[in-house]
N, C-alpha and C positions, 0 to 999 in steps of 0.2 A: 600484519594486524593480528592482535590477540583475539582468540575466539570469544572472549568475554567482552570485547570492545562493543559498545552500544551500536556503533555504525554497522557492525557485522549483522545485527539483527534488524536493521532498518530495511524495510522492503521497498520496492521500487516506487510505491505510492507515498512513502514517508511514515507508514505505521511501524511501530516497534512491536515485533512479534511477542516478546516476553510479557508485554502488558495485556495481551489478549487471553481471556479465560480458556480459549480452545487450543492455545499453543502447547505443543508436545502431547496433547491428549487426542485431539481430532485433526491436528494440522502441524506440519513441520515448518511452515512458512512458505510463502509463494515461490521463492526460488527453488526450494526442495520439491514442491509439487507442481512445478512448471506452470504456475498461474491457475491451478485448479484446486483451491482450498475447499474445505468441506461445504461451505455455504452455497457454492454454485448449484448444487443439486436442488436447493430450495427456491432458486430464482429462475430456473429453466435455461441456464447457459452452461456451456462446456468449460469456459475459461473466464476468469475475471476480465471485464472489458478494459480496465486500466492496464493490467499486465499485457493483454493482447495488443493494445495500441502502442504502449511504450516499448516492450521487449520484442514482440513478434513483428509488428508493422514498422515502427520507427527505428528499431535496433539501438535503443538508448539503454544506458545502465539504470537510470531512474528518471522519474518525471521532472526532477529539478533541472534536467537538461532540455526540457521542452518549453518552447515559447508560449504554449497555450495553457500553462499551469496557472490555476487549476481549471480543468475543463468540466464539462457536464458529466463525464464518467465518474467523477468523484461524488456526485450526488444522486446518480441514477439508482443505485441500490443502497438503501439506508436501513439499518436495523430499526424496526418499528418500535422497539422498546426504549429507544433513546430519544430524548426530547430534541426539538429543533435547536434549542440553545446549546445543548451538549454536543450535538452533531456539528454545529457551526464552530464551536471551540476546538473540537477535535480536528476538523478540516483546517482551521487556522494553524494549529500546531504542526500538522503534517506538512503543510505548504512551507511554513517557516523552517522546519527541519530540512526539507529538500533544498530550499534556497541556500541554507547554511552549508549543507554538504557540497553543493555545486560551487559555492564561493571558496570553500576550503580545498576543493579538488578531490573529495572522497568519492 
């Protein structure tokens, strides 16, 4: 897979790192920081609960392989500056991306 390939930047939760304002500035992506992106310090956890469940506990490559997608972990921590509508659209995109990856075998 080419390094510029979009799927290479899709994290286990379905987010695309390069679309985040913090990517390459405060964070190299969840895989690189082993589930401890910059924001965990602000919410009082050591590791992203999605990453912990998927990678550490269930030993999956991404949440698209989980029968519980999407679970409550996807809504537990939400950026308060984002509207409910925008958060719902983002979650919908993440879930669709993960399901597509799973169907295509990525």
